[in-house]
MARSENU-600916 format. One record per residue (C-alpha): chain; x, y, z. Coordinates in nm, 3 decimals. Each point is the difference from the previous one (the first is absolute). Layout:
<miba 'A' <X Y Z>>
...
//
This chain:
<miba 'A' <-3.038 2.817 -1.424>>
<miba 'A' <-0.094 0.084 0.330>>
<miba 'A' <-0.245 -0.051 0.275>>
<miba 'A' <-0.205 0.230 0.225>>
<miba 'A' <-0.027 -0.102 0.380>>
<miba 'A' <-0.362 -0.025 0.020>>
<miba 'A' <0.021 -0.272 -0.259>>
<miba 'A' <0.227 -0.177 0.196>>
<miba 'A' <-0.227 0.016 0.309>>
<miba 'A' <-0.247 -0.103 -0.237>>
<miba 'A' <0.122 -0.318 -0.014>>
<miba 'A' <0.122 -0.058 0.293>>
<miba 'A' <-0.349 0.098 0.140>>
<miba 'A' <-0.117 -0.306 -0.210>>
<miba 'A' <0.173 -0.260 0.182>>
<miba 'A' <0.001 0.162 0.345>>
<miba 'A' <-0.316 0.166 0.033>>
<miba 'A' <0.097 0.106 0.384>>
<miba 'A' <0.317 0.154 -0.106>>
<miba 'A' <0.173 0.308 0.111>>
<miba 'A' <0.180 0.113 -0.234>>
<miba 'A' <0.227 0.297 -0.056>>
<miba 'A' <0.174 0.046 -0.341>>
<miba 'A' <0.299 0.248 -0.027>>
<miba 'A' <0.149 0.060 -0.307>>
<miba 'A' <0.405 0.019 0.060>>
<miba 'A' <0.153 0.148 -0.353>>
<miba 'A' <-0.386 0.180 -0.129>>
<miba 'A' <0.065 -0.196 -0.350>>
<miba 'A' <-0.316 -0.229 0.097>>
<miba 'A' <0.292 -0.292 -0.011>>
<miba 'A' <0.146 0.005 0.321>>
<miba 'A' <-0.263 -0.071 0.343>>
<miba 'A' <0.014 -0.076 0.313>>
<miba 'A' <-0.292 -0.184 0.187>>
<miba 'A' <-0.142 -0.046 0.403>>
<miba 'A' <-0.241 -0.238 0.001>>
<miba 'A' <-0.182 -0.125 0.302>>
<miba 'A' <-0.228 -0.290 -0.012>>
<miba 'A' <-0.150 -0.273 0.212>>
<miba 'A' <0.097 -0.192 -0.292>>
<miba 'A' <0.389 -0.009 0.130>>
<miba 'A' <-0.068 -0.168 0.342>>
<miba 'A' <0.212 -0.282 -0.006>>
<miba 'A' <0.198 0.066 -0.287>>
<miba 'A' <0.353 0.011 -0.015>>
<miba 'A' <0.098 0.356 -0.157>>
<miba 'A' <0.066 -0.184 -0.390>>
<miba 'A' <-0.304 -0.172 0.060>>
<miba 'A' <-0.178 0.379 0.043>>
<miba 'A' <0.203 0.146 -0.313>>
<miba 'A' <-0.112 -0.367 -0.201>>
<miba 'A' <-0.360 0.086 0.043>>
<miba 'A' <0.040 0.383 -0.084>>
<miba 'A' <0.180 -0.097 -0.325>>
<miba 'A' <-0.236 -0.247 -0.103>>
<miba 'A' <-0.271 0.284 0.030>>
<miba 'A' <0.250 0.249 -0.223>>
<miba 'A' <0.060 -0.311 -0.249>>
<miba 'A' <0.065 0.106 -0.345>>
<miba 'A' <-0.032 0.386 0.115>>
<miba 'A' <0.415 -0.046 0.112>>
<miba 'A' <0.146 -0.048 -0.357>>
<miba 'A' <-0.014 0.304 -0.225>>
<miba 'A' <-0.239 0.251 0.197>>
<miba 'A' <0.176 -0.032 0.364>>
<miba 'A' <0.377 -0.018 0.008>>
<miba 'A' <0.048 -0.026 0.363>>
<miba 'A' <-0.190 -0.002 0.330>>
<miba 'A' <0.133 0.009 0.356>>
<miba 'A' <-0.264 -0.186 0.281>>
<miba 'A' <0.002 -0.018 0.302>>
<miba 'A' <-0.347 -0.221 0.115>>
<miba 'A' <-0.123 -0.042 0.389>>
<miba 'A' <-0.273 -0.173 0.174>>
<miba 'A' <-0.263 0.280 0.148>>
<miba 'A' <0.104 0.128 0.379>>
<miba 'A' <-0.341 -0.256 0.169>>
<miba 'A' <0.142 -0.295 -0.191>>
<miba 'A' <0.398 0.046 0.051>>
<miba 'A' <0.156 -0.265 0.293>>
//
């Protein structure tokens, strides 16, 4: 069972409504994606904490439907140190 990029984006937008999200299907199989996510929710958070926020948003979707997700998270440029 696979997952479409728009499903991932919808789940993320539910938890991170301000996020700018770019999803790329790495293998064309609907199971291996990369996601670049820019959100103010990441301000002051470590990279691990940022990724935990993303995984929390996707809870339940990683098992079975989504095999792998490479993450690149960051804060908006106007909020960076």
